[in-house]
Structures are given as structure tokens and as C-alpha cells.
C-alpha positions in Angstrom: 25.3 4.3 53.0 26.8 2.5 50.3 30.6 2.4 49.5 32.0 2.7 46.2 33.5 -0.9 46.9 30.5 -2.0 48.1 28.4 -0.8 45.0 31.0 -2.8 42.8 31.0 -5.5 44.8 27.5 -6.1 44.2 27.7 -5.6 40.8 29.7 -8.2 40.7 27.6 -10.4 42.5 24.9 -9.7 40.0 27.0 -10.5 37.0 28.0 -13.8 38.6 24.4 -15.1 38.5 24.3 -14.0 34.8 27.6 -15.8 33.9 25.8 -19.2 34.1 23.0 -17.7 31.3 26.3 -16.0 29.2 25.3 -17.5 25.7 21.5 -16.8 25.8 22.2 -13.5 27.3 25.1 -13.1 24.4 22.7 -14.2 21.4 19.9 -11.7 22.4 22.2 -8.8 22.4 23.5 -9.7 19.5 20.2 -10.4 18.3 18.8 -6.6 19.4 21.8 -5.1 18.1 21.1 -6.4 14.4 17.6 -6.1 14.6 18.6 -2.1 15.6 20.9 -1.7 12.9 19.1 -3.9 10.0 16.0 -3.6 11.2 14.3 -0.3 9.2 16.4 -0.4 6.3 15.0 -4.4 5.9 11.3 -3.1 6.1 10.1 -1.3 3.6 6.4 -0.8 2.3 7.0 -2.2 -0.9 3.4 -4.2 -1.1 2.0 -1.6 -3.5 5.2 -1.3 -6.1 5.2 0.3 -8.6 2.5 2.7 -7.7 5.3 4.0 -4.7 7.2 5.6 -7.7 4.0 8.5 -8.2 5.2 10.6 -5.0 2.2 9.0 -2.7 3.5 7.1 0.4 2.8 4.3 0.3 0.7 4.1 4.0 -1.9 6.6 1.6 -2.5 3.6 -0.6 -1.9 0.3 1.1 -5.2 -2.1 0.8 -6.7 -1.1 3.9 -6.8 2.7 3.2 -9.1 2.5 0.7 -12.4 2.3 1.8 -14.9 3.4 -1.0 -14.9 3.4 -5.0 -16.5 5.8 -7.1 -17.1 5.4 -10.5 -17.7 7.4 -13.8 -18.3 5.8 -17.0 -16.7 7.7 -20.2 -20.1 6.8 -22.0 -22.6 8.2 -19.4 -20.7 10.4 -17.4 -23.8 11.7 -15.3 -24.3 8.5 -13.7 -22.1 8.1 -10.9 -21.8 5.0 -9.1 -19.9 3.5 -5.8 -18.4 0.7 -4.3 -17.7 -0.3 -0.5 -16.9 -3.7 -0.2 -13.7 -3.5 1.7 -12.7 -7.0 1.2 -12.9 -6.4 -2.9 -11.1 -3.2 -3.1 -8.7 -4.5 -1.0 -7.9 -7.6 -3.3 -8.0 -4.8 -6.2 -5.3 -2.9 -4.5 -3.3 -5.9 -3.9 -3.9 -7.1 -7.6 -2.5 -3.4 -8.8 0.8 -3.5 -7.3 1.8 -6.1 -9.9 0.9 -3.8 -12.6 3.8 -3.0 -15.1 4.5 0.7 -16.0 4.8 1.4 -19.8 7.8 2.6 -21.2 7.6 6.4 -23.0 7.9 4.0 -26.6 5.1 2.0 -25.3 3.1 5.1 -24.6 3.3 6.7 -27.9 2.5 3.6 -29.6 -1.2 4.0 -28.0 -4.5 5.2 -29.3 -7.1 6.5 -26.6 -9.2 7.9 -29.0 -12.6 6.9 -28.6 -11.9 4.5 -26.1 -14.0 3.6 -23.4 -12.8 4.8 -20.4 -14.1 4.4 -16.6 -12.8 7.3 -14.0 -12.3 6.0 -10.9 -12.2 7.7 -7.3 -10.1 6.0 -5.0 -11.5 7.3 -1.2 -9.7 7.2 1.9 -11.7 8.3 4.7 -10.0 10.6 7.7 -9.1 9.3 11.0 -6.5 10.3 13.4 -3.5 9.6 11.5 -4.5 11.2 8.1 -7.1 13.4 6.3 -9.6 12.4 3.8 -8.3 12.0 0.2 -9.6 11.2 -3.2 -6.7 9.9 -5.5 -7.8 10.0 -9.4 -7.1 6.2 -11.5 -8.7 5.7 -15.1 -9.0 2.3 -16.7 -8.8 1.5 -19.9 -11.0 -2.1 -19.7 -10.4 -2.5 -23.6 -6.8 -2.2 -23.7 -5.9 -3.5 -20.1 -4.6 0.0 -18.8 -4.5 1.7 -15.7 -3.5 5.9 -15.8 -2.8 6.9 -12.5 -1.4 10.1 -12.2 0.7 11.0 -15.2 1.9 7.0 -15.6 0.3 4.2 -17.3 0.3 0.7 -16.1 -0.3 -2.5 -17.3 -2.5 -4.8 -15.7 -2.7 -8.5 -14.9 -6.1 -10.6 -15.3 -6.5 -10.4 -11.8 -6.9 -7.2 -11.9 -8.9 -7.3 -14.8 -11.0 -9.5 -13.2 -11.3 -7.3 -9.6 -12.2 -4.6 -11.8 -15.1 -6.3 -13.4 -16.3 -7.6 -10.4 -16.3 -4.4 -8.6 -17.9 -2.8 -11.4 -20.9 -5.0 -11.9 -21.1 -4.8 -7.8 -21.6 -0.6 -8.2 -24.5 1.0 -6.6 -26.1 3.8 -8.2 -25.3 7.4 -6.7 -22.8 8.3 -4.6 -21.4 7.6 -1.4 -22.8 9.9 2.1 
């Protein structure tokens, strides 16, 4: 049976062996404690700014989550289209993160009467982590503006180009 003094002596012998590597052990303890303390605050899913302000979790709208796009044009609402190229959809979602929200004064000066509108459905398939969800997005191609939720965003040239490529590559009908 192991006595208390034998146990303490055994622990001291184990620590003496680690004493030779005190620099490596100390550095590892500092790195582990820094990771535990600052890790959660440093990691933020900020790749979809400014869309993260819409009360939609970032994990729902990250570029890999949206796997299908549906579209209806305002001038032809009875012919839907869809798009399933994951690479282009991810590129569009990454480009949309650079959109800048419009202020209320800018929104007041905009006139959307008789404007061409493309209504998009951002489709997320169900998996073991989340349910199937569709998000609505309106794109005004003549103005370079996107409406997501109740907010308007001005998009950059890369987003406009991605929308043009996706619109030109869409298939008639709706996904199954």
C-alpha cells in the first residue's frame, strides 16, 4: 500500500524529471491559458458583415450554407429560375459581405418605382445541424442595390458581376 510520504516522494521525482524541460512546459501553459481566455473573444464569424446585423445567425448565411438560388424576375413573374453551382454561390455570398448599408437619408432619396427587380431565394438544405431555410433577397440591377430583410445595401462591382454570371447561368424551372 502506498503511503502519503511515498506518494509525495513519487510526485517530486516526476516533477524533477520535468524540471529539465521547464521552459517548454511554461511556454505551453502560457499558450494554453491565453487560448482559453482570449480564444472565444478573438474568434468571430464576421465574414458576412454587414448581413450579421439582420438577426440571422452567421452560421446560417455563411458561403457554404447556401446551396441553391431561386430567382423570379419582376418583368416575367411566371417563369422561375434556379441555380445550383456551389462555387459561384459561395463567391456571391463572399462578395455580398463587402456590401455597405445605406443610411436612412440615402434610402429616402431612392426611387424604386418602375425599377427592374430580381427576387432571389437563398436556399439552405436541411442537415443534422440545421433545418431547411429560405431567405429572401431582392436585387435592383439598375441601381446596384440589394434588399435583405428590411435593410438596403449598396453592392460592389464584384457582386454585380457575380449576380450577372448567376443570372445568365440559371436553369428554367424550380429545383426539386
